[in-house]
VMD Tcl script that draws the C-alpha trace (Angstrom):
set ca {
  {-0.05 -0.24 0.05}
  {2.97 2.28 0.15}
  {4.37 1.51 -3.20}
  {4.58 4.88 -4.88}
  {5.65 3.43 -8.15}
  {2.85 1.37 -8.50}
  {-0.37 3.11 -7.13}
  {-1.92 6.64 -7.87}
  {-1.62 9.51 -5.20}
  {-5.19 8.92 -4.06}
  {-4.34 5.25 -3.06}
  {-1.61 6.20 -0.89}
  {-3.07 6.66 2.58}
  {-1.65 6.18 6.33}
  {-3.66 3.49 8.23}
  {-6.34 4.81 10.46}
  {-4.29 4.24 13.55}
  {-1.57 6.90 12.15}
  {-4.27 9.13 10.86}
  {-5.83 9.09 14.20}
  {-2.49 9.85 15.97}
  {-2.23 12.74 13.60}
  {-5.74 13.94 14.58}
  {-6.71 13.50 10.80}
  {-9.06 10.45 12.04}
  {-10.89 11.64 15.32}
  {-11.66 9.19 18.14}
  {-15.57 9.69 17.33}
  {-14.80 7.92 14.13}
  {-13.13 4.86 15.65}
  {-15.05 2.18 17.33}
  {-13.09 0.52 20.22}
  {-14.56 -2.93 20.81}
  {-15.17 -4.63 24.34}
  {-17.99 -6.68 23.48}
  {-19.85 -8.37 20.71}
  {-20.68 -5.91 17.80}
  {-21.93 -5.89 14.17}
  {-21.39 -2.60 12.46}
  {-20.70 -0.80 9.14}
  {-17.00 -0.06 8.56}
  {-16.72 3.05 6.03}
  {-13.75 3.28 3.72}
  {-11.21 5.12 5.44}
  {-9.52 6.53 2.24}
  {-12.60 8.44 1.38}
  {-14.07 11.76 2.54}
  {-15.14 11.39 6.25}
  {-18.87 12.05 7.09}
  {-19.99 12.53 10.77}
  {-21.34 9.75 12.98}
  {-19.66 6.93 10.75}
  {-17.11 4.29 11.72}
  {-14.03 4.13 9.73}
  {-11.86 1.91 11.90}
  {-12.08 -0.45 14.82}
  {-9.52 -1.05 17.37}
  {-9.59 -4.10 19.57}
  {-7.39 -3.43 22.70}
  {-5.33 -6.60 23.59}
  {-2.00 -5.03 25.15}
  {0.19 -7.84 23.95}
  {3.91 -7.97 23.00}
  {5.11 -9.38 19.55}
  {8.78 -8.91 18.54}
  {10.01 -6.86 21.05}
  {7.04 -4.24 20.79}
  {4.70 -3.88 23.50}
  {1.09 -2.63 24.09}
  {0.01 -3.74 20.73}
  {-3.78 -3.65 19.77}
  {-5.35 -4.81 16.83}
  {-7.00 -2.47 14.17}
  {-9.55 -3.12 11.41}
  {-10.26 -0.94 8.32}
  {-11.58 -0.98 5.12}
  {-10.19 0.73 1.97}
  {-12.07 1.29 -1.32}
  {-9.68 2.63 -3.77}
  {-8.01 -0.65 -5.07}
  {-10.63 -1.65 -7.37}
  {-8.53 -4.41 -9.03}
  {-7.46 -5.99 -5.65}
  {-10.36 -8.12 -4.61}
  {-9.13 -9.01 -1.14}
  {-8.82 -5.22 -0.12}
  {-11.81 -4.16 -2.39}
  {-14.22 -6.72 -0.82}
  {-12.59 -7.05 2.65}
  {-10.72 -5.46 5.54}
  {-7.42 -5.08 6.42}
  {-6.26 -6.09 9.95}
  {-2.75 -4.85 11.41}
  {-1.23 -4.06 14.79}
  {-0.36 -0.62 16.35}
  {0.43 0.82 19.85}
  {-0.64 4.06 21.37}
  {3.06 5.40 20.93}
  {3.55 4.23 17.26}
  {7.03 2.55 18.17}
  {9.13 1.61 15.26}
  {7.80 -1.84 14.28}
  {4.47 -1.61 15.88}
  {2.58 -1.29 12.63}
  {2.31 -4.87 11.30}
  {0.08 -5.82 8.64}
  {-1.37 -9.25 9.11}
  {-1.48 -11.07 5.60}
  {-4.70 -13.42 5.34}
  {-2.94 -15.06 2.33}
  {0.24 -16.14 3.60}
  {0.70 -18.58 0.77}
  {1.67 -15.95 -1.44}
  {4.87 -13.41 -1.57}
  {2.70 -10.21 -1.84}
  {0.86 -8.17 0.59}
  {-1.59 -7.14 -2.06}
  {-3.80 -10.15 -1.08}
  {-3.60 -9.39 2.67}
  {-7.26 -8.51 3.15}
  {-9.90 -10.48 5.01}
  {-12.61 -11.24 2.56}
  {-16.31 -11.55 2.56}
  {-17.39 -14.54 4.53}
  {-13.94 -15.35 5.88}
  {-13.26 -15.18 9.56}
  {-9.96 -14.51 11.57}
  {-9.33 -15.21 15.28}
  {-6.66 -13.20 17.33}
  {-3.61 -15.07 18.34}
  {-4.99 -15.36 21.81}
  {-8.16 -16.80 20.72}
  {-10.29 -14.09 22.36}
  {-11.91 -12.24 19.46}
  {-13.04 -13.33 16.04}
  {-13.50 -10.98 13.15}
  {-15.67 -11.89 10.09}
  {-16.53 -9.96 7.23}
  {-20.27 -10.36 6.29}
  {-20.59 -8.04 3.04}
  {-19.76 -5.11 1.15}
  {-22.04 -2.29 -0.38}
  {-22.15 1.15 -1.63}
  {-19.71 3.06 -3.80}
  {-17.42 6.14 -3.38}
  {-17.82 7.94 -0.04}
  {-20.72 5.67 0.82}
  {-18.63 2.39 0.39}
  {-18.80 0.08 3.40}
  {-18.07 -3.20 4.82}
  {-20.31 -4.92 7.48}
  {-18.48 -6.74 9.85}
  {-19.06 -8.81 13.07}
  {-16.46 -8.62 15.81}
  {-17.15 -11.32 18.56}
  {-15.70 -12.24 21.82}
  {-15.06 -15.87 22.06}
  {-16.01 -17.93 25.18}
  {-13.38 -20.48 25.18}
  {-9.77 -19.07 24.67}
  {-7.72 -22.38 25.07}
  {-6.79 -23.81 21.74}
  {-7.43 -22.96 18.12}
  {-10.77 -22.75 16.66}
  {-11.77 -25.35 13.99}
  {-11.74 -22.76 11.36}
  {-8.89 -20.56 12.22}
  {-7.96 -18.35 9.40}
  {-3.92 -18.52 9.09}
  {-1.93 -15.45 8.43}
  {1.67 -13.96 8.42}
  {2.75 -10.78 10.25}
  {4.32 -7.99 7.72}
  {6.35 -5.49 9.34}
}
mol new
graphics top color blue
foreach p $ca { graphics top sphere $p radius 0.5 }
foreach p [lrange $ca 0 end-1] q [lrange $ca 1 end] { graphics top cylinder $p $q radius 0.2 }
display resetview
């Protein structure tokens, strides 16, 4: 997503966590999840409209690769019409409140390929967090341009021991 040779200017955006840190994406546009929720997640690479959710933060406060206080973030982007996993899915990544070096890591939902372009979690797919506490499911995509949205369900899992039967495997991309 940061390849300036391949993509046009309107496709190059900071992720929602960084936009929030820069006060470009206000806290009111971010849903912090503490319980089960199904919501419409609007494209964060479009013009912001009041009373819409553009990112979801799942507080986890975990450590990975020496970087601590990591949380999961979920966002939707609409300016990649030829990349189906981004156009019809969500990006999931880590970030921490201080944006330490190495804290922002994209979770690649298609680890069998060498590219991050297919890293999105697609419609009808689910991802379970590493601690097995949360499951993120992409339900549908609708709308276009500034009204483009993805409907997602984020569920707190009752059992947190052992992998779920339908675990979506991924790889971390720093």
